[in-house]
C-alpha positions as CSV (number, residue, x, y, z in Angstrom):
1,L,-38.6,7.0,-34.7
2,K,-38.1,8.0,-38.3
3,I,-34.8,9.0,-40.0
4,E,-35.5,10.5,-43.4
5,N,-33.9,12.3,-46.4
6,M,-30.3,12.0,-45.2
7,W,-27.0,11.5,-47.1
8,I,-24.2,9.7,-45.0
9,V,-20.7,9.4,-46.5
10,Q,-18.4,6.8,-44.8
11,T,-14.7,7.2,-44.6
12,T,-12.1,4.4,-44.5
13,N,-11.9,4.2,-40.7
14,D,-15.6,4.5,-39.9
15,G,-17.7,1.7,-38.7
16,P,-21.2,1.1,-40.1
17,A,-23.0,4.3,-41.1
18,I,-26.0,3.3,-38.9
19,Q,-25.5,0.7,-36.1
20,S,-27.0,-0.6,-32.9
21,Y,-25.6,-3.1,-30.4
22,H,-27.6,-5.1,-27.8
23,E,-30.6,-2.7,-27.6
24,N,-34.3,-3.1,-27.9
25,I,-35.6,-1.2,-30.9
26,R,-39.3,-0.7,-31.9
27,N,-40.7,0.8,-35.1
28,L,-37.6,2.4,-36.5
29,K,-38.0,3.7,-40.0
30,L,-35.2,4.6,-42.4
31,I,-36.7,6.4,-45.4
32,K,-34.9,7.8,-48.4
33,L,-31.4,7.5,-47.0
34,K,-28.3,7.6,-49.2
35,I,-25.2,5.9,-47.8
36,T,-22.0,6.0,-49.8
37,I,-18.3,5.6,-49.1
38,V,-15.2,7.8,-49.9
39,D,-12.7,5.1,-50.8
40,S,-14.3,2.0,-52.3
41,A,-10.9,0.2,-52.5
42,K,-10.4,0.2,-48.7
43,C,-13.8,0.3,-47.0
44,R,-14.9,-3.0,-45.5
45,N,-17.9,-1.8,-43.5
46,N,-21.6,-2.2,-43.5
47,S,-24.0,0.5,-44.3
48,I,-26.4,-0.6,-41.6
49,L,-25.6,-3.1,-38.8
50,I,-27.9,-4.2,-36.0
51,V,-26.7,-6.8,-33.4
52,L,-29.2,-8.2,-30.9
53,D,-27.2,-10.9,-29.0
54,K,-27.6,-9.6,-25.4
55,S,-30.5,-7.2,-25.5
56,A,-32.4,-7.1,-22.2
57,A,-35.9,-8.5,-22.2
58,K,-38.6,-5.9,-21.4
59,Y,-42.3,-6.4,-21.4
60,G,-41.8,-10.0,-22.6
61,S,-40.5,-9.0,-26.0
62,A,-36.9,-8.1,-26.7
63,G,-34.8,-7.5,-29.8
64,L,-35.9,-5.7,-32.9
65,N,-39.5,-5.2,-34.0
66,G,-41.1,-3.2,-36.7
67,F,-37.9,-2.1,-38.6
68,I,-38.5,-0.6,-42.0
69,V,-36.0,0.4,-44.7
70,E,-37.6,2.1,-47.7
71,D,-36.5,3.9,-50.8
72,C,-32.8,3.9,-49.7
73,Y,-29.6,3.8,-51.8
74,L,-26.8,1.9,-50.1
75,V,-23.2,1.5,-51.3
76,S,-21.2,-0.6,-48.9
77,G,-17.8,-2.2,-48.6
78,R,-19.1,-5.3,-46.9
79,M,-22.9,-5.5,-46.5
80,G,-25.8,-3.1,-47.2
81,I,-28.0,-4.3,-44.2
82,E,-26.9,-6.9,-41.7
83,I,-29.2,-8.0,-38.8
84,Q,-27.7,-10.6,-36.6
85,N,-28.6,-12.5,-33.5
86,H,-26.7,-15.6,-32.5
87,G,-27.5,-15.6,-28.8
88,D,-30.4,-17.3,-27.1
89,G,-32.7,-15.8,-29.6
90,E,-35.6,-18.2,-29.8
91,R,-36.7,-17.3,-26.3
92,C,-36.2,-13.5,-26.1
93,Y,-33.7,-11.9,-28.5
94,R,-35.6,-12.3,-31.8
95,Y,-36.0,-9.7,-34.5
96,Q,-39.4,-9.7,-36.3
97,N,-41.6,-7.7,-38.6
98,I,-38.7,-6.5,-40.8
99,H,-39.6,-4.8,-44.1
100,I,-36.8,-3.9,-46.6
101,K,-38.4,-2.5,-49.7
102,N,-37.8,-0.4,-52.9
103,S,-34.2,0.2,-52.1
104,T,-31.0,-0.2,-54.2
105,F,-27.9,-2.1,-53.0
106,C,-24.6,-1.6,-54.8
107,G,-21.8,-4.0,-54.2
108,L,-18.1,-3.3,-54.6
109,P,-15.3,-5.4,-56.2
110,V,-14.3,-6.9,-52.8
111,D,-14.6,-10.4,-51.4
112,N,-18.0,-11.3,-50.1
113,G,-19.6,-7.9,-50.7
114,M,-23.3,-8.5,-50.0
115,G,-26.7,-6.9,-50.0
116,V,-29.0,-8.0,-47.2
117,S,-28.1,-10.6,-44.5
118,L,-30.7,-11.8,-41.9
119,S,-29.0,-14.2,-39.5
120,G,-29.8,-16.0,-36.2
121,W,-33.3,-15.9,-34.7
122,G,-35.7,-13.9,-36.7
123,D,-39.3,-14.1,-37.9
124,N,-41.7,-12.5,-40.4
125,C,-39.3,-10.6,-42.6
126,L,-40.1,-9.2,-46.1
127,V,-37.5,-8.2,-48.7
128,E,-39.5,-6.7,-51.5
129,G,-39.0,-4.7,-54.7
130,N,-35.3,-4.0,-54.3
131,K,-32.5,-3.8,-56.8
132,F,-29.2,-5.5,-56.2
133,I,-26.2,-4.4,-58.4
134,G,-22.8,-6.0,-58.4
135,C,-22.9,-7.9,-55.1
136,R,-20.1,-10.5,-55.0
137,G,-21.4,-12.4,-52.0
138,P,-25.0,-13.5,-51.6
139,N,-27.3,-10.7,-52.6
140,I,-29.9,-11.7,-50.1
141,E,-28.8,-14.1,-47.4
142,I,-31.2,-15.8,-44.9
143,V,-29.4,-17.5,-42.1
144,G,-32.2,-18.6,-39.8
145,A,-35.0,-16.0,-40.2
146,D,-38.3,-17.9,-40.2
147,R,-41.2,-17.0,-42.4
148,T,-39.1,-14.7,-44.6
149,T,-40.6,-13.6,-47.9
150,I,-38.3,-12.5,-50.8
151,K,-40.4,-11.1,-53.6
152,D,-40.2,-8.9,-56.7
153,N,-36.4,-8.1,-56.4
154,Y,-34.1,-7.6,-59.4
155,F,-30.5,-8.8,-59.4
156,L,-28.2,-7.1,-61.9
157,G,-24.5,-7.7,-62.6
158,E,-21.9,-7.2,-65.3
159,S,-19.7,-10.2,-64.7
160,R,-20.1,-13.9,-64.1
161,N,-18.5,-13.9,-60.6
162,L,-21.4,-12.3,-58.8
163,G,-22.7,-14.1,-55.7
164,A,-26.0,-16.1,-55.5
165,P,-29.0,-13.8,-55.8
166,I,-30.7,-15.7,-53.0
167,S,-29.1,-17.9,-50.4
168,I,-30.7,-19.7,-47.4
169,S,-27.7,-21.2,-45.6
170,N,-26.3,-22.8,-42.6
171,F,-26.5,-21.1,-39.2
172,R,-29.8,-22.8,-38.3
173,V,-32.8,-24.2,-40.3
174,A,-35.2,-21.5,-41.4
175,R,-38.9,-22.4,-41.7
176,Q,-41.6,-21.5,-44.1
177,C,-39.8,-19.1,-46.6
178,R,-41.3,-17.8,-49.8
179,I,-39.4,-16.7,-52.9
180,T,-41.6,-15.2,-55.6
181,G,-41.5,-12.9,-58.6
182,N,-37.7,-12.3,-58.6
183,K,-35.6,-11.7,-61.7
184,S,-31.9,-11.9,-62.5
185,N,-30.0,-11.0,-65.6
186,G,-27.8,-14.1,-65.9
187,K,-24.4,-13.0,-64.5
188,S,-24.3,-14.8,-61.1
189,A,-22.3,-18.0,-60.4
190,V,-25.3,-19.7,-58.7
191,G,-29.0,-19.0,-59.1
192,F,-30.3,-19.8,-55.6
193,F,-28.7,-21.8,-52.9
194,I,-31.4,-23.3,-50.7
195,E,-29.7,-25.3,-47.9
196,A,-30.8,-24.9,-44.3
197,V,-34.6,-24.7,-44.8
198,D,-37.6,-26.7,-43.8
199,G,-40.6,-25.5,-45.9
200,A,-40.0,-23.2,-48.9
201,Y,-42.2,-22.1,-51.7
202,I,-40.3,-20.9,-54.8
203,A,-42.6,-19.7,-57.5
204,N,-42.9,-17.3,-60.6
205,N,-39.3,-16.3,-60.6
206,T,-37.3,-15.6,-63.8
207,M,-33.8,-16.5,-63.0
208,K,-30.7,-16.8,-65.2
209,T,-27.3,-18.0,-64.0
210,Y,-23.9,-19.3,-65.1
211,G,-24.1,-22.0,-62.4
212,S,-26.8,-24.3,-61.0
213,F,-29.8,-23.8,-58.8
214,I,-28.9,-25.8,-55.7
215,I,-31.4,-27.3,-53.3
216,K,-30.4,-29.1,-50.1
217,G,-33.3,-28.4,-47.8
218,K,-36.5,-30.3,-47.2
219,N,-40.2,-29.8,-48.1
220,I,-39.5,-27.4,-51.0
221,V,-41.9,-26.5,-53.8
222,V,-40.4,-25.1,-57.0
223,Y,-43.4,-24.1,-59.1
224,K,-43.9,-22.2,-62.4
225,N,-40.4,-20.6,-62.6
226,C,-38.3,-19.9,-65.6
227,L,-34.8,-21.2,-64.7
228,V,-32.0,-20.7,-67.3
229,G,-28.5,-22.0,-67.1
230,M,-26.2,-19.9,-69.3
231,G,-23.4,-22.1,-70.6
232,S,-24.3,-24.8,-68.0
233,A,-26.2,-28.0,-68.8
234,Q,-26.9,-28.8,-65.1
235,V,-29.5,-26.3,-64.2
236,V,-30.8,-27.8,-61.0
237,Q,-29.1,-29.8,-58.3
238,I,-31.0,-31.6,-55.6
239,D,-28.3,-32.5,-53.1
240,H,-29.4,-34.2,-49.9
241,G,-32.9,-32.7,-50.6
242,Q,-35.9,-34.3,-49.0
243,G,-39.5,-33.8,-50.2
244,V,-38.6,-31.5,-53.1
245,S,-41.3,-30.9,-55.8
246,I,-40.3,-29.3,-59.1
247,K,-43.5,-28.8,-61.0
248,E,-44.6,-26.8,-64.1
249,N,-41.3,-24.9,-64.6
250,V,-39.5,-24.0,-67.8
251,I,-35.9,-25.2,-67.4
252,V,-33.5,-24.2,-70.1
253,S,-29.8,-25.0,-70.8
254,K,-28.3,-22.4,-73.1
255,D,-24.9,-22.5,-74.9
256,A,-23.8,-25.7,-73.2
257,K,-22.5,-27.5,-76.3
258,L,-19.7,-29.5,-74.6
259,D,-21.4,-29.9,-71.2
260,K,-23.0,-33.4,-71.0
261,R,-24.4,-33.3,-67.5
262,P,-28.1,-33.7,-66.9
263,L,-30.4,-30.7,-66.6
264,I,-31.6,-31.9,-63.2
265,A,-29.3,-34.0,-61.0
266,I,-30.6,-35.8,-57.9
267,F,-27.9,-37.2,-55.6
268,N,-26.3,-37.6,-52.2
269,G,-29.2,-39.5,-50.6
270,A,-32.0,-37.2,-51.8
271,R,-35.4,-38.8,-51.3
272,D,-39.1,-38.3,-51.8
273,C,-38.7,-35.9,-54.7
274,V,-41.1,-35.3,-57.6
275,I,-40.2,-33.9,-61.0
276,D,-43.4,-33.4,-63.0
277,N,-44.9,-31.5,-65.9
278,N,-41.9,-29.3,-66.6
279,I,-40.8,-28.1,-70.0
280,M,-37.0,-28.6,-70.5
281,Y,-34.8,-27.3,-73.3
282,N,-31.3,-28.3,-74.3
283,E,-30.6,-28.1,-78.0
284,Y,-27.3,-30.0,-77.8
285,I,-28.6,-33.4,-76.5
286,D,-30.9,-36.0,-78.0
287,D,-34.4,-35.8,-76.5
288,S,-34.3,-39.6,-75.9
289,A,-31.2,-39.5,-73.7
290,K,-32.9,-40.1,-70.4
291,D,-29.9,-39.6,-68.1
292,L,-29.2,-36.2,-69.6
293,W,-32.5,-34.7,-68.7
294,V,-33.1,-36.0,-65.2
295,K,-30.6,-38.3,-63.5
296,T,-30.8,-39.9,-60.0
297,V,-27.6,-41.0,-58.4
298,N,-27.1,-43.4,-55.4
299,R,-30.8,-44.0,-54.7
300,E,-33.2,-45.5,-57.1
301,D,-36.2,-44.4,-55.1
302,S,-35.1,-40.8,-54.7
303,A,-37.5,-39.3,-57.3
304,R,-40.6,-39.8,-59.4
305,V,-40.3,-38.3,-62.8
306,Y,-43.3,-38.0,-65.1
307,G,-45.2,-35.8,-67.5
308,N,-42.2,-33.6,-68.6
309,I,-41.8,-32.3,-72.1
310,M,-38.2,-32.3,-73.3
311,Y,-37.0,-30.3,-76.3
312,G,-33.6,-31.5,-77.7
313,R,-32.0,-32.2,-81.1
314,G,-34.8,-34.6,-82.0
315,G,-37.7,-32.3,-81.4
316,K,-39.7,-33.1,-78.3
317,R,-40.6,-36.0,-76.2
318,L,-43.1,-36.5,-73.4
319,S,-42.0,-38.5,-70.4
320,H,-44.7,-40.4,-68.5
321,S,-42.4,-42.9,-67.0
322,V,-41.7,-43.2,-63.3
323,Q,-38.0,-43.5,-62.5
């Protein structure tokens, strides 16, 4: 089934423009749709909502499979696309093979306005090449979808109170996610919030933020990114993280003259982390001030730190020490 070249205008009392509850859906394609709303001050609805909690199992495979959203323009009062399943999804209610690409998501000045949310039991999802403009809640939220890839998206805002461009948070632990090639323009309060995940590869992103990049999951590789804190000295927090590798990144603190926190903070029982061969910039601190570059709190064995180049007020210093 394909729905193509349609403009849907929501009114204040409407539900989601496109919605499905408790049905099995196969190979649905939404192509070149435009969904807007009449009254942006009052509308609190999704553009697209699919709920899979009680879909009946047929042919051994229930839920949503092969759903494609492509070249769409979505303005919503709450979420652009929400796919949710909080039932017994691991056995039969899963959604899988979801592809959301080349679309634009416009948030509104309301609480928790979001772009894409994938929650509950899902698998093999791809969010690729989209533009997110002005989303106050998480722009892309993964709440349990395994093997999700988030790549080549652009996050654009005009104020500092935008939500995290990418969040993997706390319904259940998502496994084996990939975050690559994304960009943001520096207006969000948090860069990425990686919490409920076991196995994530975060590489080749160029992300600017007014807050920190927060890592709470396990088995996470952060590789060859450019991570910039705008007005914040603390660019990366590893909080309860386990098996986190931060390698060959450029990590920059900009305009943080009065902020004397470390660029990378490792705390709350984090363990088995490696911080190596990164280039770190903070022009307001001395390059020999070890605790203002990478600081471990509570556990002396929480991290190995070596081979990093630090540019501060004194020029540059190469760290080969193991801390």
